[in-house]
C-alpha positions as CSV (number, residue, x, y, z in Angstrom):
1,X,-0.7,-32.6,1.8
2,X,-0.4,-29.0,3.0
3,X,-3.7,-27.4,4.2
4,X,-4.8,-24.4,2.2
5,X,-4.5,-21.1,4.1
6,X,-7.5,-18.8,4.2
7,X,-7.2,-15.2,3.0
8,X,-10.1,-13.0,3.9
9,X,-11.1,-10.2,1.7
10,X,-13.6,-7.3,1.6
11,X,-14.1,-4.1,-0.2
12,X,-13.8,-0.5,1.1
13,X,-16.2,1.9,-0.4
14,X,-15.9,5.5,0.7
15,X,-16.9,8.5,-1.4
16,X,-15.0,8.1,-4.6
17,X,-12.8,5.3,-3.2
18,X,-13.4,1.7,-3.8
19,X,-10.6,-0.8,-2.9
20,X,-10.3,-4.5,-2.2
21,X,-8.4,-5.6,0.9
22,X,-7.2,-9.0,1.9
23,X,-5.7,-10.3,5.1
24,X,-4.5,-13.5,6.6
25,X,-4.6,-14.5,10.3
26,X,-1.2,-12.7,10.5
27,X,-2.3,-9.3,9.1
28,X,-3.2,-7.2,6.0
29,X,-1.5,-8.7,2.9
30,X,-3.1,-6.9,0.0
31,X,-4.6,-3.5,-0.8
32,X,-6.0,-3.2,-4.3
33,X,-6.0,-0.2,-6.7
34,X,-8.8,2.3,-6.8
35,X,-11.9,0.9,-8.6
36,X,-9.8,-2.3,-9.3
37,X,-11.8,-5.4,-10.1
38,X,-11.8,-8.4,-7.8
39,X,-9.7,-10.2,-10.4
40,X,-6.8,-7.9,-9.3
41,X,-6.9,-9.7,-5.9
42,X,-7.5,-13.2,-7.2
43,X,-4.8,-12.9,-9.9
44,X,-2.3,-11.5,-7.3
45,X,-2.9,-14.4,-5.0
46,X,-2.7,-17.0,-7.8
47,X,0.8,-15.6,-8.8
48,X,2.3,-14.6,-5.4
49,X,0.7,-16.9,-2.9
50,X,-0.7,-20.0,-4.7
51,X,-2.5,-22.4,-2.4
52,X,-4.4,-19.7,-0.6
53,X,-8.2,-19.8,-0.6
54,X,-10.0,-16.4,-0.8
55,X,-13.0,-16.0,1.5
56,X,-15.1,-12.9,1.6
57,X,-15.5,-11.9,5.2
58,X,-16.4,-8.3,6.0
59,X,-16.3,-8.9,9.8
60,X,-12.7,-10.2,9.7
61,X,-11.6,-7.2,7.7
62,X,-13.5,-4.6,9.8
63,X,-10.5,-3.3,11.7
64,X,-8.5,-2.9,8.4
65,X,-11.5,-1.2,6.7
66,X,-11.8,1.2,9.6
67,X,-8.2,2.4,9.5
68,X,-8.1,2.7,5.7
69,X,-11.4,4.6,5.8
70,X,-9.9,7.0,8.4
71,X,-6.8,7.5,6.2
72,X,-8.9,8.1,3.1
73,X,-10.9,10.8,5.1
74,X,-7.7,12.5,6.1
75,X,-8.2,11.5,9.8
76,X,-5.3,9.0,10.1
77,X,-1.6,9.6,9.2
78,X,-0.2,6.3,10.5
79,X,-1.5,2.8,10.4
80,X,-1.4,0.4,13.4
81,X,-2.6,-2.6,11.5
82,X,-0.7,-5.9,11.6
83,X,0.8,-6.6,8.2
84,X,1.6,-9.9,6.5
85,X,4.3,-9.0,4.0
86,X,6.1,-11.7,2.1
87,X,9.0,-10.8,-0.2
88,X,12.7,-11.1,-0.6
89,X,15.0,-9.6,2.0
90,X,15.7,-6.7,-0.5
91,X,12.0,-6.1,-1.1
92,X,11.3,-6.1,2.6
93,X,14.1,-3.6,3.2
94,X,12.6,-1.3,0.5
95,X,9.1,-1.6,1.9
96,X,10.4,-0.8,5.4
97,X,12.1,2.3,4.0
98,X,8.8,3.3,2.3
99,X,7.1,3.1,5.7
100,X,9.6,5.6,7.1
101,X,8.6,8.4,4.6
102,X,6.7,10.9,6.6
103,X,3.0,11.5,5.9
104,X,2.5,14.2,3.3
105,X,6.1,14.1,2.1
106,X,7.7,12.6,-1.0
107,X,11.1,11.1,-1.6
108,X,12.9,9.7,-4.7
109,X,13.9,6.3,-5.8
110,X,17.5,7.3,-5.4
111,X,16.9,8.5,-1.8
112,X,15.3,5.1,-1.0
113,X,18.3,3.3,-2.6
114,X,20.7,5.4,-0.5
115,X,18.6,4.8,2.7
116,X,18.9,1.0,2.3
117,X,22.6,1.5,1.6
118,X,22.4,0.3,-2.0
119,X,22.8,3.6,-3.9
120,X,23.5,1.8,-7.2
121,X,20.3,-0.2,-7.0
122,X,17.8,2.4,-8.1
123,X,16.2,0.2,-10.7
124,X,15.9,-2.7,-8.3
125,X,14.3,-0.3,-5.8
126,X,11.8,0.7,-8.5
127,X,11.0,-3.0,-9.1
128,X,10.6,-3.7,-5.4
129,X,8.3,-0.7,-5.1
130,X,6.3,-2.0,-8.0
131,X,5.9,-5.4,-6.3
132,X,4.5,-3.7,-3.1
133,X,1.2,-5.5,-2.4
134,X,0.0,-3.0,0.2
135,X,-1.0,0.3,-1.5
136,X,-1.7,3.1,1.0
137,X,-0.3,1.2,4.1
138,X,3.2,0.8,2.6
139,X,3.2,4.2,1.1
140,X,4.8,3.7,-2.3
141,X,2.7,6.6,-3.6
142,X,5.2,8.9,-1.8
143,X,8.0,8.0,-4.2
144,X,8.6,10.3,-7.1
145,X,11.3,10.7,-9.8
146,X,14.3,12.8,-9.3
147,X,12.7,15.8,-11.1
148,X,9.7,15.5,-8.9
149,X,7.4,14.1,-11.5
150,X,5.0,11.3,-10.7
151,X,6.0,7.9,-12.2
152,X,4.7,4.4,-12.2
153,X,2.2,3.2,-9.6
154,X,0.3,0.0,-9.5
155,X,-2.9,1.8,-8.7
156,X,-2.4,4.2,-11.6
157,X,-1.2,7.8,-11.7
158,X,-4.6,9.2,-10.9
159,X,-4.7,7.3,-7.7
160,X,-1.1,8.4,-6.8
161,X,-2.0,12.0,-7.5
162,X,-5.1,11.7,-5.4
163,X,-3.2,10.2,-2.4
164,X,-0.5,12.8,-2.5
165,X,-3.2,15.6,-2.6
166,X,-5.1,13.9,0.2
167,X,-2.1,13.9,2.4
168,X,-1.0,17.4,1.6
169,X,-4.5,18.7,2.0
170,X,-4.9,16.9,5.4
171,X,-1.7,18.4,6.7
172,X,-2.8,21.9,5.5
173,X,-6.2,21.5,7.3
174,X,-4.5,20.2,10.4
175,X,-2.1,23.3,10.5
176,X,-5.1,25.6,10.1
177,X,-6.9,24.0,13.0
178,X,-3.9,23.1,15.2
């Protein structure tokens, strides 16, 4: 019988932000939506990684909480966290492309499809983006529709709008001081 793997979780609470995080021994594997209930975490693990045991452990998550808090305060543009992403090769290629979108910039689903050399797979790219378990750290909030409008986001459009504004505001403040 296979031993159940522990997944450690904690909650980031910072100003108006409240997010659940989860990590395995390999790295961060889930970032929840703004003000999302714990059930968002437990349901995701039940569906995507059955056999894992969720254990609340603030100490284990402290490095992840620190980097995400810095990001949410506009003090961090890139993450150095270890990630534990599980997905199909296609999903992993899309998620890798998302990580290449520069901070404070947006791109389109079509541009992501072209980047991974699958220009006809725009809908599949959208599905892969929707399956991204790592909000913020794999920046799917930086993907917009062709006309520039904001579309679907697991965390909700209010969260997507806030993240884009955070990044653009942080860049503007940096340019004023730099």
